[in-house]
Backbone as ProteinMPNN parsed JSONL, in Angstrom:
{"seq_chain_A": "MIRHIVFFSVRNPKDRDRVERGLNLLARTPHARTFEVGRNIGHDAISEPVDFVVYAEFDDEAALSAYKADPLYQHSIEVVRPLRELRIAADFVSGEGAARN", "coords_chain_A": {"N_chain_A": [[-4.268, 69.617, 40.42], [-1.133, 70.898, 40.694], [2.009, 70.661, 39.065], [5.359, 71.285, 39.854], [8.373, 71.941, 38.569], [11.84, 72.314, 38.61], [15.029, 73.019, 37.272], [18.429, 72.957, 38.022], [21.778, 74.131, 37.566], [25.08, 73.962, 38.81], [27.456, 76.422, 39.498], [30.202, 75.946, 40.362], [31.535, 72.851, 40.697], [32.354, 72.036, 43.247], [30.604, 73.118, 44.923], [28.284, 71.574, 45.018], [27.218, 69.93, 47.157], [26.48, 71.937, 49.032], [24.536, 73.35, 47.601], [22.622, 71.283, 47.26], [21.888, 70.81, 49.907], [20.724, 73.41, 50.501], [18.635, 73.427, 48.716], [17.147, 71.323, 49.723], [16.158, 72.451, 52.052], [13.622, 73.291, 51.424], [11.974, 71.186, 51.576], [10.904, 71.174, 54.084], [8.82, 72.87, 54.219], [5.306, 73.106, 54.656], [3.594, 73.039, 52.425], [3.65, 71.58, 50.067], [2.296, 68.745, 48.453], [3.858, 66.651, 47.541], [7.312, 66.404, 47.506], [10.635, 66.521, 46.272], [14.168, 66.512, 45.902], [16.569, 65.855, 43.448], [19.645, 64.538, 42.359], [21.106, 64.881, 39.269], [21.679, 61.988, 37.274], [23.028, 61.638, 34.974], [24.106, 63.118, 31.858], [22.434, 64.695, 29.169], [23.136, 64.274, 25.765], [22.516, 66.302, 24.017], [21.714, 68.604, 25.234], [22.182, 71.324, 27.719], [24.124, 70.639, 30.605], [22.615, 69.63, 33.69], [22.498, 69.862, 37.241], [20.792, 69.412, 39.403], [17.331, 68.434, 40.134], [14.337, 69.823, 41.091], [11.328, 68.704, 42.244], [7.926, 69.101, 42.753], [4.527, 68.75, 44.025], [1.47, 70.389, 44.152], [-1.606, 71.16, 45.641], [-3.155, 73.209, 44.617], [-3.057, 76.465, 43.06], [-3.039, 78.29, 45.178], [-1.752, 76.873, 47.198], [0.796, 76.656, 45.963], [1.578, 79.277, 45.784], [1.64, 79.883, 48.591], [3.838, 78.3, 49.285], [5.908, 79.527, 47.83], [5.828, 81.907, 49.215], [6.727, 81.233, 51.845], [9.01, 81.604, 54.554], [11.215, 79.792, 54.432], [11.547, 79.242, 51.789], [12.631, 81.658, 50.809], [14.897, 81.676, 52.366], [16.232, 79.457, 51.153], [16.651, 80.373, 48.598], [18.583, 82.388, 49.144], [20.721, 80.786, 49.925], [21.265, 79.209, 47.648], [21.219, 80.71, 45.19], [23.608, 82.463, 44.882], [25.315, 80.368, 44.204], [24.546, 78.945, 41.959], [24.366, 78.361, 38.511], [22.469, 78.045, 36.421], [18.976, 78.201, 36.262], [15.865, 76.844, 35.707], [12.512, 76.973, 35.643], [9.17, 75.447, 35.754], [5.716, 75.316, 35.9], [2.855, 73.457, 35.911], [-0.54, 72.502, 35.336], [-1.648, 69.359, 36.143], [-2.815, 66.902, 33.939], [-3.87, 68.525, 32.023], [-2.711, 68.315, 29.57], [-1.612, 66.484, 26.67], [-2.698, 63.221, 26.651], [-1.456, 59.956, 27.248], [-2.124, 57.138, 25.473]], "CA_chain_A": [[-2.954, 69.539, 40.979], [0.045, 71.657, 39.998], [3.346, 70.051, 39.179], [6.427, 72.295, 39.901], [9.669, 71.349, 38.263], [12.936, 73.266, 38.553], [16.265, 72.476, 36.97], [19.57, 73.819, 38.497], [23.182, 73.767, 37.433], [25.894, 74.651, 39.826], [28.616, 77.123, 38.905], [31.428, 75.263, 40.816], [31.154, 71.478, 41.26], [32.687, 71.864, 44.738], [29.377, 73.568, 45.73], [27.111, 70.752, 44.908], [26.604, 69.59, 48.434], [25.829, 73.111, 49.572], [23.302, 73.567, 46.74], [21.727, 70.308, 47.607], [21.366, 71.176, 51.241], [19.985, 74.616, 50.283], [17.339, 73.021, 48.003], [16.435, 70.496, 50.637], [15.421, 73.285, 53.039], [12.29, 73.471, 50.912], [11.192, 70.013, 51.988], [10.372, 71.431, 55.409], [7.627, 73.68, 54.05], [4.057, 72.249, 54.758], [2.646, 73.37, 51.441], [3.678, 70.663, 48.929], [1.773, 67.379, 48.6], [5.078, 65.797, 47.235], [8.568, 67.224, 47.36], [11.883, 65.886, 46.251], [15.379, 66.971, 45.264], [17.339, 64.726, 42.906], [20.881, 64.788, 41.565], [21.036, 64.301, 37.846], [22.61, 60.934, 37.283], [23.616, 61.639, 33.65], [23.868, 64.327, 30.998], [21.924, 64.393, 27.817], [24.17, 64.793, 24.831], [22.0, 67.469, 23.201], [21.261, 69.772, 26.077], [23.158, 71.737, 28.685], [24.112, 69.784, 31.923], [21.844, 70.013, 34.84], [23.035, 69.133, 38.298], [19.758, 69.061, 40.287], [16.011, 68.689, 39.654], [13.409, 69.835, 42.256], [10.005, 68.232, 41.724], [7.053, 69.195, 43.872], [3.165, 68.689, 43.646], [0.665, 71.168, 44.963], [-3.097, 70.907, 45.42], [-3.706, 74.243, 43.776], [-2.252, 77.665, 42.937], [-2.886, 78.885, 46.548], [-0.655, 76.185, 47.799], [2.044, 77.026, 45.317], [1.853, 80.634, 46.262], [2.073, 79.826, 49.958], [5.119, 77.674, 49.243], [6.854, 80.621, 47.481], [5.896, 83.013, 50.299], [7.263, 80.623, 53.022], [10.379, 82.028, 54.768], [12.157, 78.811, 54.076], [11.682, 79.533, 50.326], [13.596, 82.854, 50.719], [16.343, 81.243, 52.865], [16.819, 78.595, 50.198], [17.166, 81.315, 47.547], [19.842, 83.069, 49.671], [21.868, 79.845, 49.934], [21.464, 78.563, 46.315], [21.338, 81.671, 44.17], [25.003, 82.768, 44.537], [26.173, 79.24, 43.738], [24.0, 78.364, 40.723], [24.583, 78.954, 37.154], [21.252, 77.925, 35.571], [17.692, 77.785, 36.926], [14.702, 76.83, 34.779], [11.279, 76.428, 36.33], [7.996, 75.182, 35.06], [4.634, 74.923, 36.604], [1.617, 73.121, 34.961], [-1.73, 71.842, 35.897], [-1.581, 67.99, 35.777], [-4.032, 66.506, 33.301], [-4.255, 69.437, 30.993], [-1.909, 68.169, 28.41], [-1.871, 65.289, 25.88], [-2.709, 62.043, 27.467], [-0.954, 58.747, 26.62], [-3.168, 56.031, 25.332]], "C_chain_A": [[-1.924, 70.238, 40.094], [1.329, 70.953, 40.213], [4.355, 71.249, 39.018], [7.728, 71.538, 39.637], [10.738, 72.386, 38.073], [14.273, 72.592, 38.314], [17.309, 73.418, 37.395], [20.873, 73.263, 37.941], [23.941, 74.6, 38.382], [27.238, 75.245, 39.116], [29.991, 76.284, 39.153], [31.105, 73.878, 41.373], [31.464, 71.243, 42.662], [31.533, 72.318, 45.569], [28.208, 72.7, 45.647], [26.427, 70.355, 46.096], [25.882, 70.738, 49.073], [24.562, 73.488, 48.934], [22.324, 72.545, 47.182], [21.044, 70.572, 48.935], [20.363, 72.405, 51.223], [18.622, 74.21, 49.702], [16.511, 72.23, 48.959], [15.792, 71.185, 51.823], [13.953, 73.317, 52.815], [11.405, 72.201, 51.342], [10.494, 70.156, 53.29], [9.143, 72.331, 55.335], [6.412, 72.676, 54.042], [3.182, 72.347, 53.453], [2.477, 72.411, 50.295], [3.054, 69.254, 49.386], [2.967, 66.351, 48.459], [6.238, 66.72, 47.016], [9.819, 66.32, 47.322], [12.893, 66.662, 45.425], [16.136, 65.738, 44.696], [18.546, 65.299, 42.241], [20.761, 64.224, 40.255], [22.131, 63.198, 37.762], [23.252, 60.809, 35.9], [23.346, 62.957, 32.911], [23.458, 63.985, 29.691], [22.955, 65.038, 26.884], [23.785, 66.046, 23.993], [21.511, 68.628, 23.954], [22.374, 70.107, 27.061], [23.02, 70.847, 29.918], [23.282, 70.411, 32.954], [22.288, 69.198, 36.078], [21.941, 68.607, 39.223], [18.287, 69.259, 39.651], [15.172, 68.741, 41.069], [11.977, 69.509, 41.654], [9.078, 68.367, 42.97], [5.622, 69.139, 43.177], [2.509, 69.577, 44.598], [-0.804, 70.99, 44.644], [-3.691, 71.966, 44.497], [-2.769, 75.495, 43.703], [-2.046, 78.413, 44.239], [-1.748, 78.231, 47.324], [0.647, 76.465, 47.356], [2.488, 78.306, 45.752], [2.375, 80.694, 47.714], [3.478, 79.213, 50.032], [6.23, 78.872, 48.906], [6.863, 81.753, 48.426], [6.488, 82.45, 51.625], [8.706, 81.194, 53.331], [11.482, 80.963, 54.42], [12.564, 78.914, 52.572], [12.811, 80.6, 50.133], [14.889, 82.36, 51.239], [16.947, 80.325, 51.842], [17.375, 79.405, 48.969], [18.501, 81.931, 48.017], [20.994, 82.14, 49.656], [22.179, 79.467, 48.599], [21.77, 79.646, 45.279], [22.774, 82.1, 43.796], [25.904, 81.586, 43.99], [25.668, 78.576, 42.468], [24.294, 79.027, 39.469], [23.208, 79.032, 36.393], [20.074, 77.62, 36.59], [16.522, 77.947, 35.911], [13.566, 76.246, 35.477], [10.104, 76.391, 35.411], [6.884, 74.753, 35.997], [3.502, 74.543, 35.607], [0.635, 72.349, 35.726], [-1.688, 70.415, 35.343], [-2.869, 67.682, 35.147], [-4.531, 67.364, 32.261], [-3.46, 69.398, 29.728], [-2.365, 66.958, 27.542], [-1.788, 64.088, 26.806], [-2.19, 60.846, 26.562], [-2.026, 57.731, 26.583], [-2.521, 54.744, 25.478]], "O_chain_A": [[-1.931, 70.115, 38.869], [1.729, 70.667, 41.341], [4.186, 72.095, 38.14], [8.115, 70.632, 40.376], [10.472, 73.342, 37.344], [14.64, 71.683, 39.06], [17.148, 74.619, 37.174], [21.044, 72.047, 37.857], [23.579, 75.724, 38.732], [27.927, 74.608, 38.319], [30.752, 76.01, 38.225], [30.465, 73.764, 42.418], [30.903, 70.329, 43.266], [31.435, 71.988, 46.751], [27.162, 73.063, 46.184], [25.198, 70.395, 46.153], [24.787, 70.56, 49.608], [23.609, 73.899, 49.595], [21.195, 72.932, 47.483], [19.819, 70.559, 49.061], [19.313, 72.377, 51.865], [17.581, 74.643, 50.196], [15.296, 72.418, 49.027], [14.976, 70.587, 52.525], [13.137, 73.361, 53.735], [10.181, 72.304, 51.42], [9.595, 69.378, 53.608], [8.481, 72.521, 56.355], [6.502, 71.574, 53.5], [2.103, 71.756, 53.427], [1.442, 72.355, 49.631], [3.277, 68.74, 50.482], [3.034, 65.349, 49.17], [6.09, 67.753, 46.363], [10.031, 65.484, 48.2], [12.578, 67.34, 44.447], [16.31, 64.729, 45.38], [18.511, 66.374, 41.643], [20.31, 63.084, 40.14], [23.293, 63.411, 38.106], [24.01, 59.858, 35.709], [22.497, 63.764, 33.29], [24.022, 63.08, 29.076], [23.527, 66.1, 27.129], [24.62, 66.711, 23.38], [20.943, 69.558, 23.38], [23.338, 69.363, 27.24], [21.931, 70.366, 30.231], [23.252, 71.635, 33.076], [22.44, 67.98, 35.984], [22.077, 67.519, 39.782], [18.076, 70.11, 38.787], [15.296, 67.909, 41.967], [11.583, 70.071, 40.633], [9.37, 67.852, 44.049], [5.486, 69.416, 41.986], [2.885, 69.589, 45.77], [-1.182, 70.704, 43.508], [-4.594, 71.689, 43.707], [-1.712, 75.457, 44.333], [-1.033, 79.088, 44.421], [-0.932, 78.876, 47.981], [1.584, 76.535, 48.15], [3.662, 78.481, 46.078], [3.336, 81.388, 48.043], [4.253, 79.665, 50.874], [7.221, 79.089, 49.603], [7.827, 82.518, 48.454], [6.731, 83.275, 52.506], [9.529, 81.247, 52.417], [12.614, 81.356, 54.138], [13.713, 78.707, 52.181], [13.772, 80.407, 49.39], [15.923, 82.594, 50.613], [18.161, 80.406, 51.657], [18.437, 79.099, 48.428], [19.458, 81.949, 47.242], [22.128, 82.556, 49.418], [23.374, 79.376, 48.32], [22.665, 79.379, 44.476], [23.145, 82.117, 42.622], [26.993, 81.765, 43.444], [26.349, 77.692, 41.947], [24.458, 80.246, 39.44], [22.901, 80.062, 35.792], [20.221, 76.902, 37.58], [16.264, 79.022, 35.37], [13.633, 75.088, 35.888], [10.006, 77.147, 34.443], [7.111, 73.878, 36.833], [3.259, 75.232, 34.616], [0.963, 71.624, 36.664], [-1.693, 70.272, 34.12], [-3.923, 68.079, 35.643], [-5.529, 67.034, 31.62], [-3.514, 70.315, 28.909], [-3.484, 66.484, 27.74], [-0.89, 63.988, 27.642], [-2.446, 60.765, 25.361], [-2.742, 57.502, 27.558], [-3.181, 53.708, 25.399]]}, "name": "protein", "num_of_chains": 1, "seq": "MIRHIVFFSVRNPKDRDRVERGLNLLARTPHARTFEVGRNIGHDAISEPVDFVVYAEFDDEAALSAYKADPLYQHSIEVVRPLRELRIAADFVSGEGAARN"}
């Protein structure tokens, strides 16, 4: 399983609702096993502020690629990109890191 995590900050706080709606467009794609958009409830004192986190799980790289090729993904980019300041994305295969004992 692949975990997909993306952090966003919004250029203008007045645009947060528009960005959230744009990110939530992605929930309508059929490719993710799990998908959610969350507003950050606090800011870490030692890092840059983040407004939203997108979290998704995909069965495999083919499902992740299909998600990124979906027209809703492009539509979300068109809505969100002009309004965002920061975007940091990471994809990793679950279970291939250090395990907690």
